[in-house]
N, C-alpha and C positions, 0 to 999 in steps of 0.2 A: 355273338359280340353284343355287349351290354350297350345301352344308350348314351352312357356317360364316355366309353372308349370311342364310340363313334363320333362323339362330339369334339373329344380330344384330338382325335385324328383330323377331323374337319378344321378345327382351329389351327392344328400345325401346318396343314396344307395351305391354309390362306395367309400365312405369313411367310416372308423370305428369311434367309439366315440372318440379315442385318437386322429386321425387325425383332427376329426371336433374341438377338444377342441385346437390343435395347430394353426388352421385357425382362431379361436377366439382370441387367444393370439396374434397372428400376427394382427388382426385387431385392438385390443387394443392398441397396441404398436405403430402402424401407427396413429391412432386417436389422441393418445397423443403427438405427434409431430405436428399434425395439428392444434389442438386446443389449444396450448400454454403451457399445462401441463407441457412439456419438453422444454428447450431452444433449439435454433437452433445449439449450440455447441454440444448437444447430439445427434443431428440427425445421424450424422455419426455412431455412436456406435449402435443406434437403428436399423439403417438399416442393419447393420452386424447381429444383434441379429435375426432380421426377416428372413435373408436369411439363418443364421444357422438353425433355426427352421424349415424353410420351406424345407431346404434339408435334414435335418435329419428324418422328418415325411413324405417326398413325396407328398408335398402338394404345391399348387401355390396361394399365397396370393393375386396376382393380378387377379385372377378368381373370380369377383364379385358375380357369380351366386354360386360358390363353398361355398364362405364366408355366402352368404346370406342363403344358405341352412344348414350351420353349426350353425349360431346364431339365425336364425329366425327373430323374430320382435324386440328382444331386444339384444343390444350388451353385451359383458362379464361384463362391469363395472355395467350395470344395473341389470344384472342376480345376481351377488353378493351383491348389496345393498339389493335386496330381500332378500337373505340369512342372510346377517347380522341382518335385520330388525326382520326376524322370530327368530333367534336366541336371540335377545335382550327381545322380547315379551315373550318368553318362559321361565317360572320359573326355577330357578337353582335348579337341582335335588339334593336331599340330599345325601350326602357321603354314600355309601353302608357300612353297619356294616360287617365287616368281619366275617365270619361264622367261629364257633369254628372247628378246625382242627379235624377231626376223626382219632383217632389213631387205628392203627391195634392191634390185640392181642398180636404180637411180639412187638411191640413198648411199649405196655403197661407192658409186662413182663420185658423188658429190663430197663425200668425206674424204675419199683419196685426194681429190682435187684440192681441197682444203689443206690437206696434209703437204701436198706437192708447194703450195704457196708459202706454207710456214717453212718448209726447207729452203726455199728460195731466200726468204726473209732473213734466216739464220746465215746464209751464205754472204748477205748483204750486211750483216750485222746489226739489223734492225730487229733487236730482240722482242720489244714490245709488239711489233707487228706479227712477229713469229708465234709468240704466245696467243695473240687474240685468234689466229689461223688455226692452230692446234686446238684452241678452245672451242671453236665453231665444228670443228671435226669431232670432238669429243661430244659436242651437243646432238649429234647424229647417232655416234656409236660410243656410247659411254664406257664399254668394257673393252676397249681397244688397247692393249699393251703397248703397243708401238706409240701411238698418239700420246700416251701418257709419258713414256719416257723421252720422246722427243721435247715434249712441253717441259720435262724436268731439266733436259738439257739448255733449254731457252732461259728457264728462271736461273740456272747456275750462272750462265752467260750474263745475266742481268743482275747478278749479286743477291738474287732473292733465295738463298740456299735453304731456308725452311720450306718454302713452297716446292723446292725441287726435291726435297727429301720426302715431302708427303706423295709427290706425283709418282717418283721412282718405287716408293713403299706400295703403292696401289698397282703399279705395273707389275711388280715381282709377285703380288699376290695373286694377280689375274694369270700371269704365265711366268712360272719360276724359271723355264727354260730360256727365256729370252734374256741372254746376258749382258746386252746393253744396258738394261735397267739395272743390273747389279753394279756395273761399272759406275753407272751416274748416281747410284744409291751411295756407293763409297766415297766418291767426289763430295756429295752434299754433306754427308756425315763428317768427313775430314773437315771441310770449311767451316763447319759448326763447332769444331773442337772435339768431336767424338772420335778419336783416333782408334779406339778399340772396335767400336761400331764399324768404322770404315774398313778396318782389318777383316772382320766377319763379311761384309758384303763383298769385297774382292774375293775372299776365300770362297763364297758361295758362286760367284762367279766362274772361278777358276775350275771348280768342280763340275759345273754345267757345260763348261768349254770343252773338258776333258783334254787328255795328253798334255797335262801339264799347264794348260792355260795358255792364252796369247801373251805376247811380251808386254803389251799394254795393261793387261789385267795383272800381271806379275809385277811390273813396276809399280801400279797403284798399290799392292798389297805390300811390298818392301818397304816404299815410302811411309806408309801407315804405320809399318811394324817398328820402323827406326824411331817414329815419333813415340811410339807407347814405350820403347826401351830407354828413350831420353826422358819420358815422365817419370817413369820407375826410377831410373838414376837420379833424379832430381828429388824424389821422396826419400831415396836412400841416404841422400847427402844432407838432409836437413838436420840441424843440430839437436841432438837430445839432451836435454837438461838433466843433470844429475845433482843431487845435494853434495856428493862426495868428489864432483870433478875435480881432479887434480891440479889443472892447469893453474889456477889462483890461490892453491894452497900450498904452503912450504912444509916444513919439518913439523910434524906433530900437529898437522892441520891448522896452522896459523895462515893468516892471509900473506900474499907475497908483497912483503913492505916495499920491495924495489919498484915493482909495477905500481903500487898504490902512490909512492912518493912522485914517480914521474907523471903520472895523470895530474897530480896537484902542482905542477909547474916546477919539479926539481926536487923540493923537499930536503935540500942538504941539512947539515948540522945547524941547529938554530934557525932553521927556516931561511937560510941564506938562498939566493936565488929562486925565491919562491913565485910571486907573480900570481896572475889569475890561472886557475886549475882549467884543465881541458875538460869541459862539462861533458862534451860529446862522448869521449872515452868514458867517462865516470859512469854516465847514464846507461851505456851499451855493455858495461862490464858485469858478468853474471854474478860476481862476489857483491857488488854494491845492489844488484836487483834483489838478491836474497837477502842482503842485510836490510833494506829499505823495507821490504814485504815484512820481515819480523818485527822491526820497529813500530810498523804501523799497526800490526796485530796485536802488540803486546805494550800498552801504554804504561805499565810499571817499569818496563825494560827502558823505554824511553826517559822516564823520571830519573832512574838511577843513573842512567848514562849523563844527563844533563847537570845531574848534583856533583859530579867530580869535579874538583877544583883544575885539575889540569884542562880538562875539556873546556870548561868556563874560562880559562886564560886563553885558550888556543881561540875561542869564538870572538872574545873581546879583541884580541890581537889582530886577527882578520879583519874585524868590522872597522878597525882603525888604520887599515892599509899596512901593517905590520908585517904582511906575508904569513906563510904556513910555518908551523913549527917543524922540528924535526920528528917525522913519524916513527922512526926506530926507536927514538927516546920516549916518545908518548906511549908506545907500545910496552916499554917496560914497566909501565905502571901495572901493578898486579891486578887491580880491579878492572881496568879498561882491557888488559890482556885476557882475563877470564870471560869478560863480557863479549869480545871480538870472537873467542874460540866458541862460545855457545851460539854466536849468531851464524858463524860460518860453518857450523856443524862438524868442526874438526875435533879428533880424538887426541889423546896424550896430553903431555906437560908441554905448554907452550914455551917454556923456558929451557928445553933440551933434557928434560928429564927421562922417563921410562919410554916415552913416545919414540923418540929419536927421529932422525931425518928419514923421510919416507915412510913412516909408520902410520900415517893418516891413512884413512879410507882411500883417499884419491891417489896419493904418490906421486911421484915425479913422472911416471910414465903414463899419467892422464886416465887410467883404467880404474873406474871407479868400483865400489862395492855392490851396485846395482847389476853389474854384468851376470848373466845367468848362462 
């Protein structure tokens, strides 16, 4: 063994692990100022740091043999690089699943006592107190499906159906075979307007009960099912607008002038029996809705309409209290008839030509051309 090797071993033996790490840090900081990692402006600060570390750990960074003994053949940066590579190559460990907390007998008894108090409060219809007792029981045993289901029932009785749904969903996730939780989930969902979700919950409860399910579970399922059927019937009964809806179109696709006249308060010959028009009927009539939409989207059509002398006469007469004109007579004007036919989307000749009665797309039976 040479003298240098003996001195190195001696230096290594005189420093503990923390002192050797301090020497390695001082060496890293010094090298960082020499290799350009840090700027010259930082040198004074680094020198102060090295001196502080050296004084604190009672080491001498200028002793090259001591530094060599501390870091060996690799400096601190190289050692850390090896560590980073090893960490990157190692597959990430799966997060450990927390083991269920093992309750003591005393804790189990305490939780059961709190549950019993909650049940008693439910019997007295003191739902807030029941919720509090079940919550205390869950603070001891958070994974108890019975406690969660009981609290769901208390929430439902207290009209807090969202909280009831949350507790019931947690209960069936913990113990899918606990059928009371499915029943309480069905009730909460139904109360929140989710009839289909309620059906699913009751159906799962029936499956877990077996033998076709209990009467209570089946009753809940049938109630939810009827509501779903009612919703579907309501959706099917909604009117479906069609540009060729025949109820408001007469022969050749022309507007039903009888309906039109009645909405304007009679509309007899020469406007007799006019009076104020029924604005509610007018605004709810699909024919006028379609006409108004086309007029608003086509300024040229509006200008052409208002330039007709017959329409201007009608407007002037109505504004002076003269009542409404005879609409059948008004529609005999070719220009007005053509514009009305275009706005209503009717086909054929509005004056009894090739189109003929019922030849329009709508027809008297109300079955439009959009039917597939």
